[in-house]
C-alpha positions as CSV (number, residue, x, y, z in Angstrom):
1,M,-7.0,10.9,12.2
2,N,-5.5,7.9,12.5
3,L,-2.2,8.0,11.1
4,Y,-0.9,4.6,12.2
5,P,-0.9,1.9,9.9
6,K,-1.3,-1.7,11.4
7,E,2.1,-2.8,9.9
8,L,5.2,-1.2,9.0
9,L,7.4,-3.4,6.6
10,N,10.7,-3.2,4.5
11,S,8.8,-3.6,0.9
12,V,5.9,-5.3,-0.3
13,E,7.6,-8.7,-0.8
14,E,7.2,-8.6,3.3
15,I,3.8,-9.2,2.8
16,T,3.3,-13.1,3.3
17,I,0.3,-15.2,2.4
18,E,0.5,-16.3,6.1
19,M,0.2,-12.8,7.0
20,I,-2.8,-12.3,4.7
21,Q,-4.6,-15.2,6.4
22,K,-3.6,-14.3,9.7
23,N,-5.6,-11.1,9.4
24,K,-8.3,-12.7,7.4
25,L,-7.5,-10.7,4.3
26,K,-8.6,-11.3,0.6
27,A,-7.2,-8.4,-1.2
28,L,-4.6,-5.7,-1.6
29,I,-4.9,-2.2,-2.5
30,L,-1.3,-1.4,-3.9
31,D,0.3,2.3,-4.6
32,V,2.8,2.3,-7.4
33,D,5.3,4.9,-7.2
34,N,7.7,4.3,-4.2
35,T,6.1,1.7,-3.2
36,L,6.0,-1.0,-6.3
37,I,8.4,1.0,-8.5
38,G,11.6,3.6,-8.0
39,H,12.4,6.7,-10.2
40,N,13.5,4.1,-12.9
41,K,9.8,3.2,-13.5
42,N,10.7,-0.3,-13.8
43,I,9.2,-3.0,-11.7
44,S,11.7,-5.8,-10.0
45,E,11.4,-9.5,-11.2
46,E,10.9,-10.3,-7.3
47,K,8.0,-7.8,-6.7
48,V,6.6,-9.7,-10.3
49,Q,6.5,-13.2,-8.7
50,W,5.2,-12.1,-5.3
51,A,2.4,-10.7,-7.1
52,K,1.8,-13.6,-8.9
53,N,2.2,-15.9,-5.6
54,L,-0.3,-14.3,-4.2
55,K,-2.6,-14.3,-6.8
56,G,-2.1,-17.8,-7.3
57,Q,-2.9,-18.4,-3.6
58,G,-6.4,-16.3,-4.1
59,V,-5.2,-13.0,-2.9
60,K,-6.7,-10.1,-5.2
61,L,-4.6,-6.8,-6.2
62,Y,-5.5,-3.7,-7.5
63,I,-3.5,-1.0,-7.9
64,L,-4.9,2.6,-6.8
65,S,-2.3,5.8,-7.8
66,N,-2.3,9.3,-7.2
67,T,-0.4,10.0,-10.5
68,N,-1.7,11.2,-14.1
69,K,0.9,9.2,-15.7
70,R,-1.9,6.6,-17.3
71,E,1.3,4.7,-19.3
72,K,3.2,4.2,-16.5
73,V,0.7,2.9,-14.3
74,Q,-0.7,0.8,-17.4
75,N,2.6,-0.9,-17.5
76,I,3.2,-2.1,-14.1
77,A,-0.7,-3.4,-14.1
78,K,0.1,-5.1,-17.3
79,K,3.0,-7.0,-16.0
80,L,1.1,-7.8,-12.6
81,E,-2.1,-8.3,-14.6
82,I,-4.1,-6.6,-12.5
83,P,-6.7,-3.7,-12.6
84,Y,-5.7,-0.2,-11.7
85,I,-7.0,3.2,-11.3
86,I,-5.3,6.3,-11.7
87,F,-6.1,10.3,-10.5
88,A,-7.2,8.7,-7.1
89,A,-6.8,11.6,-4.9
90,K,-5.6,9.8,-1.9
91,P,-6.7,10.1,0.8
92,L,-10.2,10.8,-0.4
93,K,-12.5,7.7,0.0
94,K,-13.7,7.8,-3.6
95,G,-11.0,5.2,-5.2
96,F,-11.0,3.0,-2.3
97,I,-14.8,2.5,-2.0
98,R,-15.0,2.0,-5.7
99,I,-12.2,-1.0,-5.3
100,Q,-14.0,-2.4,-2.7
101,K,-17.3,-2.3,-4.4
102,E,-15.8,-3.8,-7.6
103,L,-14.3,-6.2,-5.6
104,N,-17.7,-7.0,-3.5
105,L,-15.7,-7.2,-0.2
106,K,-15.9,-5.8,3.4
107,P,-13.6,-2.9,4.1
108,E,-11.7,-5.2,6.7
109,E,-11.1,-7.8,4.0
110,I,-8.8,-5.3,2.1
111,A,-5.2,-4.3,3.1
112,V,-3.6,-0.9,1.5
113,V,-0.3,-0.8,0.8
114,G,1.8,2.1,0.4
115,D,4.8,4.4,1.2
116,Q,3.3,7.4,2.0
117,I,1.5,7.9,5.5
118,F,-0.6,10.8,4.0
119,T,-1.8,9.3,1.2
120,D,-2.2,5.7,1.5
121,I,-2.4,5.0,5.3
122,V,-4.8,8.0,6.1
123,G,-6.9,7.2,3.0
124,G,-7.1,3.1,4.1
125,N,-7.7,4.4,7.6
126,R,-10.4,6.5,6.9
127,C,-12.1,3.3,4.9
128,N,-11.5,1.2,7.6
129,M,-9.4,-1.0,5.8
130,F,-6.0,-2.7,7.4
131,T,-3.1,-0.6,6.4
132,I,0.6,-1.9,5.6
133,L,3.0,1.0,5.3
134,V,6.2,0.1,3.6
135,E,9.7,2.0,3.1
136,P,10.0,3.9,0.1
137,V,11.6,2.1,-2.7
138,D,14.1,4.9,-3.8
139,K,15.3,7.6,-1.3
140,Q,14.5,10.0,-3.9
141,D,11.3,12.1,-4.0
142,L,9.4,14.3,-5.7
143,W,8.9,17.6,-4.4
144,V,5.1,17.0,-3.7
145,T,6.2,14.0,-1.4
146,A,10.1,15.3,0.2
147,W,8.7,18.2,2.3
148,K,6.5,15.3,4.6
149,R,9.2,12.7,4.5
150,P,10.2,14.0,7.9
151,I,7.2,14.6,9.5
152,E,6.5,10.9,8.4
153,E,9.6,9.4,9.9
154,K,8.7,11.1,13.1
155,I,5.3,9.2,13.0
156,K,6.7,6.1,12.2
157,N,9.0,6.3,15.2
158,K,6.5,6.7,17.4
159,F,4.4,4.2,16.0
160,K,7.6,1.6,16.4
161,K,7.7,2.8,20.1
162,T,4.3,2.4,20.5
163,K,4.0,-1.0,19.1
164,E,7.2,-2.3,21.5
165,K,5.7,-1.0,24.3
166,N,2.4,-2.6,23.7
167,K,4.0,-6.1,23.0
168,D,5.2,-6.1,26.5
169,V,1.6,-6.0,27.6
170,F,0.5,-9.2,25.8
């Protein structure tokens, strides 16, 4: 099981059209909680503009969330004008594959973007998609996520060291 993302960024806004083109990506599967929104459930205007910009350049966006709170996800999807799936049960493959088939793309043309290694990154890696781990929007977590954060921090630190070491090779 590969726990490492392909990229580690501070926020979704760091995903640029240049990065997307360089990696031959055509779509982004986005997590909602702590990726697009914090606990206040409001999406920032910067994230709305970021999504609008990418869509305007032909990048497809799709929300895949484990939450059962339809209204919350629906509101975000409506603001971004993109489709969504809730109750995804990530890291199971079902939701990722459904989106891949709907978009009619190859797995390697899709990036999975999220704040959690054990759901977003593991799920995307299991489906052979490009994975991007972002820092959580909020430091406050639900109990179901909070206990995993120290483990994820260790994995992120090891990933950073590995990436730094491999830079010297090329």
